[in-house]
N, C-alpha and C positions, 0 to 999 in steps of 0.2 A: 609304756609300749609305743613304738613308733607307728605311724599310720602309712601303710604302703599306698602309693598312688595307683597301683594295679595289683589286684589280688589274685586274679585268675592267670596262671602262667603255664606254658608248655615248655618242659625241659627235655632236651635230647640226651640220649646216652647210648653207648655201645655195650652189648652184653659181655662184660668183663668183670672179673672179681673186684677190681678197684673202682667199679661203678657203685660200690657199696655205700658211700656217703649219701648219694642221691636216693637210693632205695630205702636205706635206714631212715633218712629224714622224712620220707613219705610214709613208711609203714609204722614208725614209732611216733608219728604225730608232731614232729618238730616244725614242719612247714606250717601246719595248722596253728601251732602255738604262736607263730609270728604273723598270723592273719592271712596266710597264703593258701590258696586252693591250687595245688600243683598237679598237673597231669604229666606223667613220665612217658615219653614216646621213644620206643626202641628204634635204632637205626642200624642198618646193615654195615655201612662203611663210613670211614672218617670223611671221605670226600662228600658223601651225601649229607652227613651231619653238618659239615662246614657250609655247604651251599644253602641248606635250609635256614641256618642261622643268618647268613648274609641276606637272604631274601625276606627275613622277618617271619618265616613260618615257625621258627622256634624262638622263644624269648631268651633262653640261655641254654648252655650245654656243658656237659663234661667234655673237656678237650685235652688232646695231647699237649704237653707243656710248650713245644715250639709253635703250635698252630696259631695262637693269637699274633705272634711275631710274623709268621708267614703270611697270614691274611692281611696284616697291616702293611706289608711290603708288596703285596700283590703277587706272591710266588705261587704259580700254578692256578691263579684265579684273578678275578678283578680285585683291585685294591679296596679293602674295607677295613675301617678302623675297629679292631677288636681289642678288648681289654680283659685283664684278669684281676679280680680283687682277692682271690683265695686260691692257695695251693691245696688240692684235695688229697694228694698222696705222693709218696716217694717209692722208688724201686718198683717191683712187681712184674718185670719181664724175665724171660728166659730164652735161651737158644736150644731148640730141640732138633735133633737129627733123625732122619728116617732110619728104620731098622736096617734097610739095605746099605745106607751109607755107613752106619755103625759097623756092619760086617766088613765093608770095604776097608775101613780104617784099621780094623784088627788084622785083616789079611795082608794089606800092603805094608804095614809096620811090624809084621811078625809078632803080634801081641796076643796074649790069651785073654786079656781084659784091659779096659781103659781105666785110668785114674781120673777122678773128678775133683775139681772142675777141669774140663778137658783143655789141654793146650792146643792152640790153633795149628801149631806146626805139624801135627799129625795129619792134617788135611793135605799137606804139601805133596806127599807121595801119591795120594789118590789123584790129585790134580795132574801131577806129572805123568802118571801111568795112563790116565784118560787121554792126555794130549798125545802121547806116543802111539796109543792104539786108535787115535782119531775117533774117540768116543765123545758124546756130548759133554759140554762143560757142566760142572755142578750148578744147580740152580737153587738159590736161597730166596726166601720171601720175607719181606717186612710189611708192616700194616699201612704205611703212608710215607711218602718221600720226606716230609718234614716231621720226623718223629725221632724220639730217643732210641727207638728200636733200630732204626737205620744207622744212627751214629754209633750205637753200641756194637752192632754187628761189624761195622767198618773198623772200629777200634780193636775188636777181638781179632779180626782177620789180619789187620796191619801189624799186630804183635808178632806175626810170623811172616811178615813181608808179602802177604797175599793181597793183591789188589783186585779191583773190579774188572780188570782185563783177564783175570784168571778164572772167573766164574760169572754167572749171571745173577743179578738181584732184581726181583720182581715185586710188585705190590699185590697183596692178597688180603681181603677183609679177614679180621680175626676169626669170625665164625666159620670160615671156610678152610682154615689152616689144616685141621686134622684130616679132612677129606682129601685135600691136595697132597698131604704126606702119604696117605694110604694109597692113593692112586698112582703115586710116583711122579706127579706133575712138578713137585718140588722135592729137593733132597734135604732141606733144612729150613728152619724159620726162626725169627725172633718175634715173639708174641707174648702178650700178657696172659695171666690165668683167666679161666681154668683150662685153657686149651692145651698147654703143655702137659698138665696132669692127665687130661683126657687121652692124649696120645699115648702116654705111658701106661695108663690103666688098660688101654686097648691092645697093648703089646706091639704098637707100630712105631714107637719112637724112643729115643734116648735123650733125656734132658741133660745136655752137656755142661751147662753152667747157667747161672742167673745173672741178671743185670747188676746185682749187688757185687758179684765177683769181678765185674768190669768197672763200674762206677759205684762208689758207695754213697748212698743217700742223695741221689739226684732227683729233682722234681720230675714227676711222671705225668700226673693228670692235674688239670686246673679247671676252675670255673671260668667259662668264656661267655662274653656277651658283647653286644655292640656298644661302642662308646656313646653313640647317640641315645641308646636306651638308658644308660646310666645317667646321662645329662638330663633327660626328661623325667626320670623316675628314680631319683637317688635313694629315697626311703625304701622302695621296693628292693633295690639291690642290697641295701644293708640288711633288710629282713631276710632275704634269700641267703646271704652270706652267713648270717647268724644261725639260721636253721642248719645249714650244712656244717658249720663249725661245731655245733652241738653233736651232730651225727659223727663227725670225725673223732671227737672226744669219746663218745659212747663206744666207738669201735676199738679203742685202746684196751678195753677189758677183754681178756681171752674168753671168759664164759659168754660175753656178748657176741664174740665173733662166731661162736658155734650157732647162735641164734641168727646171726647175719647170714651164715651159709644156708640155713634153712629158708630164709626169706629170698635170697638170691636164686635158689634153685627153681623157683616158680616159673611156669611156662611164660608168663608175661615179662619175665626178666631174663635170666640166663638160659632157662630151659635145659639145665644140666643137673646131674646128681650131686648130692652133698659130698660124696666121697671124692669128687674131683675139685670141688670148690673149697672145702675146708682146709686141706693141707697147707696151702700158702698162707692162709689167714692165721694159722697157728705156728708159722715158722718152719714148716716142713716142705722140702722140695722132693717130690717123687722123681726118681732118676731113671729107672728101668724096671721092667716087670720081674727081672731076676736079681735086682740089686736093692740094697736098703736105701731109704730116703736120706737126704742130707739135711742137717739142721741149719737153717738160714733164719735166725731170729728176726731179722729186719726185712724179710721177703716182702711183706706189705706193711708200710707205715702210713698212718693217717693223721696223727696229732702229737706225737711226743715232742718235747722241747729239745733243742740242740744247745749245747753250751760251748762258749769259747772264752778266751781270757777277758774279753770286754763285756760280754753280756750273755743273757739267756733269752732265746727267742723261740717261738713256736715254729714248727716246720710249715705251718699253714700260711705264714706271711709271704707274700709275693715279693721277696727282696730283689733289689736291682741286680745284685751280684749273680742271682740265678738267671736272670734274663741275659746278662752279659755272657755268662758261660754258654748259654744256648746259642747265642749269636756266634760265638767262637767255633762251636761245633758245626754250624751252618757254613761258616767260612771254610773250615777244614775240609768239608765235603764238596767244596766248589760250587755251592748253591748261591753265592752272593756275587759271582763274577758279573761285572757290568751293572750291578744293582746299586743305586744310590741309597745308602743306609743313613737316615737322619741321625744326627748326633744325640737327639733326645728320644730316639725310638723306644728304648727300654723303659724310660721314665713315663712315656705316654701309654705303654701297654701294661707293664707291671705296676699295680696300684696299691702299694702298702698304705697310702693315706686312707683309702676306703676301708681296708682291713682294720686300721686302728680306730676309725669311727665306729665300726661294728663292735670292736672289742670294748670300747667305752660303754656302748649300749648294754652289752652283756654284764659288765661290771656294775653299772648303775642299778640294774635290776636284780643283782645278785641271783642270777638265774640258777635254779636247781631243777633237776629232772630225774625221774626214776628210770633206771634200766630194768631189765627183767629180773635182776639179781640183787641190786643194791642202789642206794642213793648216791648220786655223784654230784659233787660240787664243782661247777665249772671253773676252771682256772685257765685264763688266757694270757 
């Protein structure tokens, strides 16, 4: 067993279904197994979480996959070198429309019902009619400017040649999305679970499509920490990564995911009911209060391996190609204009070398752990 240089850690998270690896690692004792005493600290917004990490008030955090890159470039903040040694999850987002917008789409397109996943071109008539009648533009929300949510929403809209000149896009913290949909402050949003499912259960939204319908198996959440922290405490980072890797593997068991939904529902974590947390974890996308769910087996992915002609690798590896893909999305969104992007940026932020050090520690110890239902042999 490695000796962490620092054992007491504060980790930040946003109340979302894909914060599950952090909560499972805490509740199932994986942090303790690696000699860590971890306190999980819930944050309301991604900007607050980022700022607290930068200021050293949090030792590490769950982060949106583009966030370490944005921090390292100084986008929307002072420039701070943030790294990621571990991808925590793929997919997990969805675009939900208010019930009012759902009805507008039906009316303006002369439809009795919509077909899912929803084609963005159906918004075009709504946009045109609002423009002619001098009504307010549609307003959509994402959770953070430098997020896959924002890039996925842009890609969906652009498939119908809808630009940001045709509607407004604002930033709203995930926990506030349902209330904003209900009040009419926004007409739609791209957000992670369980907030889409909560809107559907409440009868105030239609989940039009998931992020898997837009991008298949894109990195969504990562472990983020300051480069200076890793340099000073490398063993602590390996121990932290190992515990979270175990949690990700534990979450690949469907029976375990039901248990995870129960853990997540606690007031100290998501403070939401199991019936809105569990669906995405078991590959079910709630669509509308009057419509059946859609089967999306990869709605939330935490640890399955991906295969290509050359190799088999875990989705948890922070591969350079993932960072390059995210940089391309930031460029497409016009966020890197007049920004000097160092040639080695991705290699300094995405750190597969740390991941592989952690993997060797797991293999050396032949780590085994018990889930609630069966013994799992860790394979990394």
